[in-house]
MARVO-193723 format. One record per residue: residue number from 1; residue in one letter; x, y, z of N, C-alpha, C in turn. Coordinates in Angstrom, 3 decimals. Example, Ala and Ser with C-alpha at 12.3 -4.5 7.8 and 13.67 -1.06 7.14 Angstrom:
   k r      n.u      n.v      n.w     ca.u     ca.v     ca.w      c.u      c.v      c.w
   1 A   13.190   -5.690    7.800   12.300   -4.500    7.800   13.200   -3.300    7.800
   2 S   12.850   -2.250    7.080   13.670   -1.060    7.140   12.900    0.030    7.870
END
This chain:
   k r      n.u      n.v      n.w     ca.u     ca.v     ca.w      c.u      c.v      c.w
   1 M   26.288  -40.711  288.303   27.818  -40.528  289.048   28.020  -41.284  290.397
   2 S   28.210  -42.252  290.591   28.432  -42.029  292.004   29.857  -42.292  292.639
   3 L   29.912  -41.627  294.346   31.137  -41.235  294.791   31.927  -42.311  294.540
   4 Q   32.551  -43.608  294.670   32.820  -44.732  294.475   32.284  -44.985  293.029
   5 P   33.757  -46.136  292.028   33.021  -46.420  290.926   32.929  -47.789  291.158
   6 R   31.240  -47.561  290.271   30.625  -49.085  290.265   30.922  -49.602  288.573
   7 E   30.723  -50.779  289.160   30.757  -52.023  287.809   29.898  -52.236  287.120
   8 G   28.397  -52.147  288.139   27.169  -51.861  287.296   26.672  -53.758  287.814
   9 N   25.448  -54.001  287.441   25.163  -55.002  287.931   25.779  -56.387  286.798
  10 R   25.413  -57.565  286.802   26.050  -58.625  286.088   24.726  -59.114  285.461
  11 G   25.030  -60.304  284.706   23.945  -60.758  283.487   23.672  -59.874  282.586
  12 V   22.061  -60.608  282.000   21.934  -59.543  280.680   21.219  -57.990  281.500
  13 R   21.579  -57.140  280.589   21.718  -55.790  280.544   20.676  -54.782  280.147
  14 V   20.473  -55.467  279.072   19.598  -54.526  278.090   18.459  -55.879  277.596
  15 W   17.529  -55.903  277.249   16.550  -56.622  276.923   14.799  -55.716  275.518
  16 E   15.287  -56.139  274.022   14.724  -55.393  273.781   13.294  -55.691  274.032
  17 T   12.379  -54.820  273.576   10.791  -54.894  273.738   10.099  -54.575  272.416
  18 P    9.247  -54.946  271.690    8.739  -54.330  270.910    8.546  -53.383  270.496
  19 C    8.753  -52.067  271.514    8.440  -50.620  271.309    9.187  -49.892  271.878
  20 G   10.425  -50.460  272.223   11.510  -49.720  273.595   11.789  -50.787  273.643
  21 M   13.212  -50.500  275.613   14.347  -51.387  276.001   14.044  -51.266  277.315
  22 L   14.697  -52.273  277.786   14.148  -52.708  278.888   15.811  -52.603  279.726
  23 N   16.275  -51.761  280.551   18.097  -51.375  281.061   17.919  -51.791  282.357
  24 S   18.821  -52.859  282.677   18.956  -52.844  284.085   20.841  -52.675  284.174
  25 I   21.523  -51.668  284.141   22.690  -51.230  283.908   23.525  -51.280  285.719
  26 G   22.509  -50.731  286.560   22.804  -50.469  287.161   24.025  -49.591  287.984
  27 L   24.861  -48.436  287.332   24.734  -47.027  287.590   26.183  -46.870  287.426
  28 Q   26.313  -49.038  286.456   28.050  -47.803  286.210   28.829  -47.100  285.779
  29 N   29.996  -46.902  286.026   30.686  -44.909  286.324   31.658  -45.651  286.962
  30 S   32.417  -44.893  286.650   34.196  -44.422  287.192   34.512  -44.058  288.424
  31 G   32.769  -43.366  288.862   33.425  -42.926  289.868   33.563  -40.444  289.937
  32 V   33.133  -40.344  291.011   33.445  -38.720  290.813   35.184  -38.675  290.164
  33 R   35.908  -39.232  291.348   37.158  -38.551  291.256   37.013  -39.918  289.688
  34 G   37.386  -40.391  289.299   37.692  -41.055  287.746   37.147  -39.744  286.725
  35 F   36.342  -39.735  287.036   35.369  -38.674  286.057   36.391  -37.265  285.952
  36 L   36.418  -36.630  287.103   37.250  -35.523  286.996   38.847  -36.026  285.925
  37 K   39.110  -37.053  286.383   40.724  -37.031  285.817   40.845  -37.546  284.029
  38 E   39.854  -38.496  284.272   39.342  -38.890  282.847   38.701  -38.324  281.898
  39 Y   37.490  -37.888  282.370   36.371  -37.420  281.160   36.636  -35.956  281.216
  40 L   36.026  -35.075  282.149   36.734  -34.432  282.150   37.255  -33.043  281.695
  41 P   38.533  -33.362  280.985   38.851  -32.874  280.440   38.718  -33.284  279.075
  42 I   38.135  -33.726  278.837   37.615  -34.207  277.185   36.431  -33.236  276.761
  43 A   35.956  -33.151  277.728   34.801  -32.879  278.064   34.056  -31.507  277.664
  44 G   35.157  -30.939  278.156   35.829  -29.330  278.723   36.500  -28.909  276.974
  45 K   36.889  -29.995  276.552   37.753  -29.299  274.756   36.419  -29.244  273.799
  46 S   35.424  -30.240  273.873   34.734  -30.468  272.975   34.111  -28.661  272.567
  47 G   33.845  -27.816  274.071   32.883  -26.907  273.421   31.283  -27.242  273.905
  48 I   31.181  -27.891  273.882   29.211  -28.637  274.304   29.355  -28.616  275.898
  49 P   27.970  -27.938  275.522   27.796  -27.459  277.057   27.153  -28.894  278.125
  50 F   27.616  -29.336  279.165   27.131  -30.492  279.863   26.850  -30.222  280.841
  51 L   26.011  -31.554  281.549   25.741  -31.437  283.173   26.357  -32.631  283.361
  52 V   26.830  -33.093  284.971   26.972  -33.980  285.777   26.054  -34.674  286.547
  53 N   25.377  -35.811  285.898   24.124  -36.636  286.834   24.764  -37.378  287.915
  54 L   23.948  -36.911  288.881   24.856  -37.688  290.713   23.690  -38.851  290.733
  55 V   24.316  -40.002  291.123   23.929  -40.393  291.985   23.231  -40.020  293.164
  56 M   21.859  -40.198  293.942   22.317  -40.422  295.325   21.379  -41.600  296.275
  57 E   22.501  -41.889  296.658   22.084  -43.006  297.396   22.409  -42.866  299.131
  58 S   22.567  -41.832  299.644   22.901  -41.748  301.246   23.225  -40.220  301.053
  59 E   22.326  -39.399  301.851   23.538  -37.805  302.260   24.623  -37.583  302.318
  60 R   25.170  -38.614  303.194   26.706  -38.444  303.102   27.398  -38.600  301.459
  61 E   26.680  -39.198  300.796   27.661  -39.785  299.216   27.121  -38.879  298.563
  62 V   26.531  -37.913  299.069   25.524  -36.585  297.802   26.474  -35.562  298.373
  63 R   26.750  -34.805  299.256   27.618  -33.853  300.407   28.792  -34.260  299.744
  64 E   29.961  -35.352  300.041   31.101  -35.793  299.574   30.939  -35.618  297.874
  65 N   29.866  -36.021  297.473   30.405  -35.864  295.709   30.082  -34.367  295.014
  66 L   28.967  -33.720  296.276   29.491  -32.130  295.637   30.220  -31.364  296.288
  67 S   31.145  -32.294  297.136   32.618  -30.890  297.545   33.138  -31.158  296.940
  68 I   33.454  -32.720  296.049   35.107  -33.078  295.206   34.512  -31.942  293.946
  69 L   33.416  -32.265  293.648   32.633  -31.055  292.367   33.160  -29.552  292.439
  70 R   32.781  -28.909  293.610   33.688  -27.631  293.654   34.813  -27.693  293.416
  71 E   35.618  -28.226  293.942   37.045  -28.128  293.700   37.523  -28.223  292.328
  72 S   36.255  -28.552  291.229   36.351  -27.806  290.019   36.851  -26.688  289.575
  73 G   35.804  -26.305  289.840   35.336  -24.406  289.873   34.689  -24.644  288.659
  74 D   35.007  -23.351  288.040   33.729  -23.414  286.946   33.738  -24.276  285.989
  75 A   34.528  -25.609  285.993   35.177  -26.574  284.944   33.470  -27.606  284.425
  76 I   32.388  -27.693  285.889   31.571  -27.999  286.119   30.220  -27.381  285.500
  77 P   29.957  -27.105  284.972   28.096  -25.692  284.196   27.356  -26.341  285.213
  78 A   26.802  -27.692  285.419   25.718  -27.805  286.148   25.708  -29.317  286.868
  79 V   25.022  -29.186  287.437   25.102  -30.761  288.574   23.087  -31.243  288.064
  80 E   22.634  -32.233  287.637   22.060  -32.962  287.639   21.699  -34.121  288.917
  81 L   20.884  -33.947  289.781   20.663  -34.810  290.822   19.550  -35.997  290.611
  82 N   19.598  -36.710  290.570   18.724  -38.195  290.145   18.037  -38.780  291.593
  83 I   17.016  -38.853  291.706   16.114  -38.312  292.828   15.744  -39.905  292.805
  84 S   15.721  -40.852  291.625   15.201  -42.417  290.897   15.826  -43.688  291.709
  85 C   17.145  -42.862  292.623   18.116  -44.135  293.031   17.178  -43.899  294.492
  86 P   17.399  -45.698  294.877   16.858  -46.255  296.571   17.709  -45.486  297.508
  87 N   16.771  -44.769  298.326   17.930  -43.558  299.397   17.911  -45.262  300.583
  88 A   19.294  -45.240  301.096   19.910  -45.769  301.972   19.495  -45.563  302.660
  89 D   19.458  -44.402  303.185   18.700  -43.646  304.886   17.854  -43.907  305.255
  90 C   17.008  -44.779  304.079   15.366  -44.980  304.445   14.556  -46.718  303.547
  91 D   15.097  -47.198  304.001   14.857  -48.424  303.848   14.927  -48.570  302.159
  92 G   15.774  -48.349  301.795   15.935  -48.749  299.583   14.339  -48.358  299.084
  93 M   13.616  -46.811  299.697   13.065  -46.208  299.036   13.340  -45.114  297.792
  94 A   13.021  -44.668  296.738   13.890  -43.992  296.522   13.701  -42.499  296.928
  95 W   14.375  -41.775  297.181   14.038  -40.631  297.250   12.615  -39.640  296.933
  96 G   13.001  -39.980  295.178   12.118  -39.188  294.492   10.308  -39.519  294.784
  97 I   10.383  -40.295  295.385    8.788  -40.860  295.973    8.355  -39.744  296.136
  98 S    8.424  -39.445  297.637    7.592  -38.748  298.607    7.663  -37.913  298.373
  99 P    7.047  -36.789  298.204    7.666  -34.783  298.476    8.991  -34.738  299.901
 100 E    8.494  -35.067  300.466    9.464  -35.267  302.097   10.943  -35.316  301.788
 101 S   10.841  -36.528  301.087   12.082  -36.918  300.641   13.319  -36.558  299.377
 102 A   12.007  -35.907  298.614   12.196  -35.309  297.586   12.727  -34.263  297.776
 103 A   12.508  -33.540  299.001   12.401  -31.858  299.192   13.477  -32.459  300.375
 104 R   13.978  -33.060  301.139   14.996  -33.381  302.164   16.193  -33.948  300.363
 105 A   16.442  -34.447  299.804   16.634  -34.293  298.705   17.571  -32.886  298.111
 106 A   16.721  -32.130  297.639   16.929  -31.433  296.760   17.648  -30.341  297.462
 107 A   17.066  -30.393  299.654   17.816  -29.192  300.222   19.115  -29.776  300.250
 108 I   19.942  -30.517  300.054   20.893  -31.066  300.791   21.505  -30.721  299.588
 109 A   21.673  -31.204  298.775   22.155  -30.763  297.114   22.379  -28.893  297.023
 110 R   21.212  -28.369  297.296   21.390  -26.748  297.190   22.298  -26.315  298.373
 111 S   22.131  -26.934  300.100   23.191  -26.525  300.572   24.714  -26.391  300.051
 112 E   25.182  -27.561  298.928   26.310  -27.820  299.023   27.251  -27.397  297.729
 113 W   25.865  -26.719  296.784   26.206  -26.961  295.499   25.488  -25.626  294.365
 114 K   25.881  -24.260  294.281   25.665  -22.794  293.935   25.125  -22.767  292.711
 115 G   26.165  -23.431  291.693   25.688  -23.419  290.418   24.734  -23.832  290.206
 116 P   23.728  -24.326  288.603   22.576  -24.683  288.508   22.323  -26.147  288.841
 117 L   21.702  -26.531  289.657   20.744  -27.322  289.637   19.392  -27.884  289.376
 118 W   20.000  -28.508  288.476   18.733  -29.997  287.927   17.971  -30.994  288.972
 119 V   17.042  -31.365  288.619   16.619  -32.794  289.715   15.927  -33.442  288.646
 120 K   16.038  -34.774  288.775   15.673  -35.552  287.800   14.684  -36.550  288.297
 121 L   13.433  -36.352  288.026   11.917  -36.867  288.455   11.606  -38.540  288.255
 122 T   11.261  -39.336  289.538   11.129  -40.683  288.740    9.626  -41.210  288.358
 123 P    9.021  -41.267  287.492    7.862  -41.529  287.206    6.510  -42.816  287.916
 124 Q    7.433  -43.162  288.909    6.831  -44.331  290.515    6.268  -43.320  291.387
 125 A    6.335  -42.214  291.321    5.875  -41.006  292.508    4.452  -40.746  292.405
 126 P    3.913  -41.494  293.460    2.487  -41.535  293.860    1.366  -40.453  293.171
 127 D    2.094  -39.675  293.995    1.816  -37.741  293.241    2.997  -37.244  293.026
 128 L    3.307  -37.318  291.514    4.208  -36.517  291.296    4.057  -34.985  291.309
 129 P    2.800  -34.183  290.523    3.103  -32.899  291.125    3.524  -32.559  292.301
 130 A    2.985  -33.324  293.047    3.332  -32.788  294.810    5.251  -32.684  294.963
 131 V    5.465  -34.440  294.245    6.885  -33.737  294.550    7.946  -32.580  293.536
 132 A    7.414  -32.586  292.627    7.830  -31.611  291.333    7.397  -30.498  292.849
 133 K    7.095  -29.997  292.907    6.390  -28.868  293.736    7.855  -28.830  294.908
 134 A    8.052  -29.699  295.481    8.751  -29.734  296.922   10.004  -29.390  296.396
 135 V   10.100  -30.285  295.530   11.825  -29.929  294.697   11.962  -28.756  294.372
 136 E   10.737  -27.786  293.991   11.191  -26.740  293.595   11.178  -25.635  294.619
 137 S   10.801  -25.713  295.713   10.159  -24.839  296.727   11.982  -25.126  297.436
 138 E   12.923  -26.304  297.199   13.712  -26.050  297.969   14.901  -25.772  297.281
 139 G   14.898  -25.225  296.257   15.457  -24.030  295.132   16.358  -25.137  294.097
 140 A   15.850  -25.981  293.271   16.001  -26.597  292.352   15.894  -25.242  291.120
 141 D   17.130  -25.229  289.682   16.568  -24.511  289.102   15.573  -24.809  288.087
 142 A   15.645  -26.883  287.645   14.966  -27.003  286.689   14.812  -28.616  286.965
 143 L   13.827  -29.491  286.643   13.508  -30.321  286.914   13.387  -31.688  285.512
 144 V   14.036  -32.262  285.829   14.200  -33.398  284.397   12.326  -34.251  284.356
 145 C   12.415  -34.352  283.792   10.993  -35.115  283.918   10.237  -36.384  283.181
 146 G   10.856  -37.552  282.550   11.668  -37.955  284.268   12.464  -39.207  283.371
 147 N   12.737  -40.622  284.804   13.443  -41.702  284.509   12.913  -42.894  283.523
 148 T   13.062  -43.759  283.650   12.019  -44.827  282.808   10.924  -45.494  284.404
 149 W   10.112  -46.080  283.561    9.563  -46.574  284.636    9.572  -48.494  284.595
 150 L    9.391  -48.668  285.639    9.609  -50.082  286.003    8.794  -51.032  285.387
 151 G    9.352  -52.257  284.676    8.985  -53.278  284.053   10.096  -54.783  284.344
 152 M    9.178  -55.561  283.925   10.331  -57.359  283.794   10.136  -57.687  282.361
 153 A   10.715  -58.729  282.267   11.180  -59.690  280.440   11.224  -60.843  281.205
 154 M   10.299  -61.993  280.878   10.485  -63.675  281.067   11.278  -63.913  279.657
 155 D   12.091  -65.294  280.549   13.053  -65.822  279.343   12.495  -67.236  279.538
 156 L   11.140  -66.979  278.626   10.464  -68.602  278.236   11.223  -69.580  278.021
 157 K   12.989  -69.414  277.284   13.816  -70.835  277.387   13.907  -71.329  279.171
 158 R   14.622  -70.191  279.863   15.439  -70.699  281.313   14.097  -70.408  282.479
 159 K   13.239  -70.340  281.656   11.597  -70.286  282.280   12.208  -69.349  283.962
 160 Q   12.795  -67.899  283.176   12.401  -67.151  284.724   13.163  -65.910  284.005
 161 P   12.728  -65.048  285.378   13.259  -63.176  285.253   14.495  -63.521  284.104
 162 V   14.314  -62.269  283.014   15.739  -62.156  282.399   17.091  -61.545  283.342
 163 F   16.232  -61.115  284.295   17.179  -59.508  284.877   17.187  -60.537  286.167
 164 R   18.560  -60.286  286.941   18.631  -60.718  288.224   18.327  -59.770  289.000
 165 R   17.857  -58.798  288.870   16.952  -57.695  289.597   15.573  -57.889  289.621
 166 V   15.356  -58.569  288.510   14.299  -59.210  288.350   13.720  -57.774  287.455
 167 T   13.142  -56.766  288.250   12.171  -55.944  287.519   13.172  -54.751  286.878
 168 A   13.740  -53.824  285.679   14.637  -53.401  285.061   13.288  -52.048  284.393
 169 G   14.389  -50.838  283.850   13.748  -49.661  283.379   13.168  -49.344  282.127
 170 L   12.180  -49.799  281.603   11.483  -49.609  280.794   11.462  -48.131  279.913
 171 S   11.684  -48.117  278.622   12.005  -47.016  277.828   11.962  -47.210  276.370
 172 G   11.733  -46.148  275.804   11.475  -46.005  274.381   10.522  -45.363  273.679
 173 P    9.555  -45.798  272.476    8.587  -45.459  272.553    7.855  -45.692  272.885
 174 A    7.557  -46.688  274.023    6.249  -47.532  274.073    6.049  -46.528  275.304
 175 V    6.672  -45.921  275.792    6.325  -45.036  277.751    6.176  -43.261  276.584
 176 F    5.889  -42.982  275.837    5.906  -41.750  274.949    5.111  -41.290  275.815
 177 P    3.464  -41.062  275.221    2.385  -41.338  275.996    2.402  -40.819  277.721
 178 L    2.909  -42.195  278.407    3.088  -41.526  279.595    3.828  -41.002  280.213
 179 A    5.443  -40.827  279.523    5.986  -39.536  279.564    5.395  -38.123  279.290
 180 L    4.689  -37.631  278.119    4.477  -37.006  278.129    3.257  -36.125  279.384
 181 R    2.551  -37.188  279.754    1.008  -36.876  280.147    2.159  -36.511  281.663
 182 T    3.236  -37.264  281.886    3.798  -36.305  283.328    4.540  -35.725  283.029
 183 V    4.830  -35.220  281.882    5.034  -33.429  281.671    4.460  -32.651  281.449
 184 W    3.256  -32.783  281.263    1.478  -32.353  281.651    1.586  -31.742  282.959
 185 Q    1.394  -32.455  283.638    1.099  -32.388  284.848    2.403  -31.436  285.757
 186 V    3.234  -31.877  285.372    4.739  -31.016  286.393    4.756  -29.897  286.051
 187 C    4.719  -29.612  284.512    4.514  -28.113  284.236    3.357  -27.106  284.645
 188 G    2.150  -27.945  284.531    1.006  -26.926  285.506    0.997  -26.697  287.054
 189 A    2.473  -27.641  287.823    2.606  -27.961  289.108    3.475  -26.617  289.614
 190 V    4.401  -26.461  288.483    5.522  -25.587  289.245    6.286  -24.595  288.160
 191 S    6.970  -23.562  287.988    6.945  -22.225  287.477    8.527  -22.487  286.732
 192 I    9.451  -23.607  287.373   11.005  -23.413  286.527   10.304  -24.190  285.414
 193 P   11.705  -23.994  285.229   11.575  -24.989  283.531   11.667  -26.604  283.560
 194 V   11.357  -27.246  282.620   11.252  -28.644  283.358   11.957  -29.715  281.957
 195 V   12.418  -30.383  281.174   12.941  -30.894  280.593   12.335  -32.044  280.107
 196 G   11.608  -32.242  279.178   11.646  -33.713  278.981   11.525  -34.517  278.541
 197 C   11.172  -35.803  278.549   12.443  -36.838  278.609   11.322  -38.544  278.330
 198 G   12.085  -38.873  277.833   10.654  -40.492  277.901   10.142  -40.984  276.886
 199 G   10.965  -41.856  275.408   10.499  -42.137  274.727   10.465  -41.555  273.610
 200 V   10.952  -40.582  273.623   10.978  -39.186  272.279   11.630  -39.766  271.035
 201 S   11.057  -40.112  269.836   11.927  -41.114  268.585   11.621  -40.278  267.092
 202 R   10.777  -38.995  267.329   10.743  -38.204  266.527   10.637  -36.849  266.524
 203 W   10.735  -35.798  265.597   10.545  -34.665  266.272    8.758  -34.006  266.903
 204 E    7.787  -35.155  265.437    7.015  -35.084  266.197    6.426  -35.304  267.896
 205 D    7.276  -35.802  268.768    7.139  -36.430  269.968    7.841  -35.245  270.782
 206 A    8.758  -34.411  270.453    9.528  -33.444  271.166    8.633  -31.703  270.786
 207 A    8.158  -31.637  269.297    7.106  -30.750  269.739    5.795  -30.967  270.631
 208 A    5.367  -32.307  270.582    4.374  -32.637  271.818    5.604  -32.290  272.987
 209 M    6.013  -32.581  273.581    6.181  -32.412  275.085    6.253  -30.918  274.900
 210 I    7.491  -30.410  274.083    7.022  -28.385  274.658    5.878  -28.074  274.577
 211 L    4.838  -28.632  273.439    3.650  -27.918  273.323    3.058  -28.005  274.742
 212 A    3.268  -29.161  275.820    2.659  -29.472  276.986    3.240  -28.321  278.099
 213 G    5.010  -28.421  277.354    4.966  -27.163  278.503    6.665  -26.832  279.083
 214 A    7.121  -28.045  277.889    8.496  -28.394  278.497    9.528  -27.579  277.622
 215 S   10.386  -27.029  278.454   11.487  -25.853  278.036   12.268  -26.016  276.845
 216 A   12.878  -27.868  277.011   13.551  -28.551  276.411   13.320  -30.082  276.269
 217 V   14.420  -31.401  275.362   13.447  -32.398  275.687   14.944  -33.255  275.412
 218 E   15.002  -34.384  276.301   16.185  -35.228  276.169   15.381  -36.440  275.136
 219 V   16.535  -36.571  274.835   17.357  -38.133  273.516   17.739  -39.340  274.376
 220 G   16.572  -40.571  274.109   18.067  -41.198  275.125   17.856  -42.802  274.661
 221 S   17.108  -43.175  274.895   17.160  -44.814  274.170   17.006  -44.796  272.300
 222 S   16.432  -43.877  271.889   15.825  -43.994  270.307   17.740  -43.835  269.342
 223 L   18.759  -42.920  270.751   19.938  -43.013  269.430   20.591  -44.732  269.811
 224 F   19.779  -45.373  270.008   20.589  -46.669  269.807   20.415  -47.123  268.673
 225 A   19.224  -46.256  268.153   18.603  -46.919  266.213   19.536  -46.371  265.703
 226 D   19.202  -44.770  265.766   19.375  -43.350  264.856   20.602  -42.398  265.502
 227 F   21.888  -42.707  265.497   22.291  -41.307  266.498   22.048  -40.345  265.579
 228 D   21.534  -40.059  264.405   21.574  -39.005  263.975   20.315  -38.498  264.397
 229 L   19.617  -38.756  265.210   18.284  -38.441  265.506   18.536  -37.270  266.128
 230 P   19.087  -36.085  266.998   19.125  -34.955  267.096   19.045  -33.714  266.714
 231 R   19.686  -34.183  264.999   19.614  -33.118  264.055   18.439  -33.433  263.466
 232 K   17.872  -34.561  263.031   16.554  -34.660  262.386   15.461  -33.957  263.280
 233 I   15.508  -34.047  264.658   14.317  -33.677  265.027   14.619  -31.903  265.046
 234 S   15.817  -31.732  265.309   15.702  -30.035  265.110   15.396  -29.523  264.237
 235 E   15.951  -30.373  262.814   15.101  -30.056  261.526   13.619  -30.003  261.552
 236 G   13.496  -31.259  261.307   11.450  -30.977  261.805   11.686  -30.034  262.173
 237 L   11.757  -29.687  264.268   10.969  -28.935  264.654   11.340  -26.657  264.216
 238 A   12.153  -26.956  263.346   12.461  -26.015  262.547   11.153  -25.550  261.136
 239 D   11.117  -26.891  260.612    9.848  -26.665  259.570    8.793  -26.689  259.928
 240 Y    8.064  -27.327  261.334    7.115  -26.804  262.219    7.285  -25.291  262.223
 241 L    7.988  -24.940  263.053    7.788  -23.551  263.089    8.051  -22.335  262.143
 242 A    8.369  -22.759  261.153    7.925  -22.061  260.283    6.627  -22.151  259.478
 243 D    6.364  -23.699  259.210    5.053  -23.583  259.161    4.120  -22.976  259.601
 244 A    3.981  -22.708  260.878    2.969  -21.852  262.148    2.833  -20.596  261.957
 245 E    3.910  -20.435  261.433    5.120  -18.336  261.622    5.355  -18.363  263.103
 246 I    5.674  -19.433  263.373    6.447  -19.080  265.143    7.508  -18.824  265.421
 247 P    7.678  -17.436  265.524    9.255  -16.976  264.938   10.428  -17.654  265.998
 248 T   10.685  -18.613  267.007   11.197  -19.047  268.191   10.616  -20.217  268.691
 249 L   11.601  -21.038  269.220   10.870  -22.332  269.756   10.650  -21.965  271.274
 250 A   11.121  -20.796  272.197   10.389  -20.308  273.292    8.800  -19.921  273.222
 251 G    9.075  -19.719  272.007    6.748  -19.469  271.229    6.208  -20.103  271.095
 252 L    6.747  -21.817  271.475    6.109  -23.291  271.156    5.847  -23.488  272.671
 253 V    6.681  -22.845  274.004    6.437  -23.761  275.088    5.716  -23.609  275.964
 254 G    4.200  -24.337  276.386    3.702  -24.557  276.640    2.018  -23.595  276.565
 255 L    2.799  -24.135  274.418    1.354  -22.802  273.921    0.353  -24.136  273.922
 256 G    0.176  -25.459  274.116   -1.007  -26.305  274.053   -1.224  -25.714  275.848
 257 R   -0.899  -25.444  276.377   -1.618  -25.265  277.820   -2.785  -24.624  277.323
 258 K   -2.727  -23.816  276.667   -4.339  -22.358  276.925   -5.071  -22.547  276.797
 259 E   -5.839  -21.836  277.177   -7.224  -22.547  277.552   -7.884  -23.089  276.295
 260 K   -9.210  -23.752  276.755   -9.884  -23.977  275.862  -10.984  -23.482  275.161
 261 E  -11.472  -23.525  274.187  -12.400  -22.876  273.582  -13.776  -22.398  275.071
 262 G  -13.667  -21.703  274.703  -14.597  -20.709  275.865  -14.069  -20.470  277.211
 263 G  -12.804  -20.324  277.376  -11.947  -20.314  278.437  -11.721  -21.305  279.435
 264 R  -12.394  -22.771  279.395  -12.442  -23.020  280.091  -11.163  -23.843  280.787
 265 P  -10.631  -24.175  281.589   -9.053  -24.436  282.214   -8.911  -25.889  281.372
 266 W   -7.976  -25.959  280.719   -7.803  -27.906  280.638   -7.709  -28.777  282.549
 267 A   -7.435  -29.847  282.489   -7.634  -31.392  283.399   -6.580  -30.832  284.173
 268 Q   -6.270  -30.913  284.912   -4.208  -31.001  284.938   -4.348  -32.070  285.969
 269 D   -5.094  -33.203  285.799   -4.959  -34.587  286.832   -5.275  -35.973  285.374
END
C-alpha cells in the first residue's frame, strides 16, 4: 500500500519461466485512503486475520501512511513494512540492502506504529543476517523472509528484454532452495518469529521451512496454479505431524536446527 494510488507498470507484467514466474507489477494499489474506504470494510467482515503491507519509498511517505492507518484504531490488526522498495532518500537503493538503512526504516515505523509490526526483507541484501539483526534491534515483532529474487527475460521475437524495466522479480518453485537458505540464516540470527516464503508449492516445502526455524509460511505464486494449495498444505502437515508423533506444529519449529550427531553445531553461513 502506497500513500497515493499507483497504476503500476506499463507493458508486460508477468512472464512464465520453466519453474516459476517473473513479475513487474509496479506495486499497483488504490492508495492507503482508497484501501480504508474500499477494502477495509470487506476485510473486517471476513473474520480472517490480515495485515496491511506498506510500501516504503521515503521517510515522509511511511510516516504519513502510518498516521492515516492509526485513524482506523483497532481495525488494522498488524502492519508489514516492505523494505525491498527503492529508497527515494538514498539514491534509489532498497532500504533493506544495508543494516543501517534497514534499521532506520524499522525505527521510523516503530515510532509511528504501536501495534504488531512485521518487516519484509529482501534476499538481495549482501548480509541478510546482519540486516535481520538490525531490524530486530529497532523493535520489529516479526520478519518476513523474504521477497523475490531479481531476474530478467528476453523476448526472442522482438530481440529485446521482455520488461520495460528490464529486471523483474523471480518467484515460484525455482527459488525455493534459495528461500530455504535465507530462512535458515535469518532464524539463526534473531529471536523474533520469522515467516518463511519463496517458492512454496507443496506441504513438504512448508515443513522444510518450519524445520529451519520459520514460525509460519506464506504461499504466493503457486496460488496462480492451485487456489486449493493452502488446504492441501495444512492437511499434509497434519499427516506429517501425526506420523512423527509431534502433537502440535509448534513442536516442529526449528527442529531441524538441533545439534548434529556428536553435539557439533550446524554451520550458519
